[in-house]
Residue, then its C-alpha position, 0 to 999 in steps of 0.5 A: m500500499t503506498y502512502r497516498t492510498a493509506h492517506k486517502k483511506s484515513q480520510k474517510t468520514l463517520q458518514d463514509i463508514l456508517h453508510g447504509q447502517d441503522l444505529l442501534h437506539v433504545g429509549a433510556q427506560t429500557l433494561v439493561q439485560d434488553a439493550a444487551r440482548q439487542m447488542a449481542a444480536r446486532n453483533v455491536s458493541a454499543v447502543v445509542i440512547m435516545e430520549e424524546g428525540a434527542l441523544r441522552g447516552i451511549f452504553t457499551e460493553r465496557d458499561a456493562l461490564r464496570r457497571w451492570w454485570p454481577p460483581v462476584l463473576i469479575r472478582p480477582a482470581p485466587p492466587s495460583r497454587r504452584 
């Protein structure tokens, strides 16, 4: 790949990348587990949160793991026994 080709690819806009794709969006009152199911079904890592036609936020996989996932499942692993 030449510098010119690489530079041209780096000049794409978000519109170029998202053209023809529907963004996954949910309402602010959507249950976290329902949003997570929709994200998994669409194979996306984030969902846009809309309320009264306005953007209210973005919920990501990271949000799910840090704020919602049961803490017992993400506690540190016990020390290894060698």
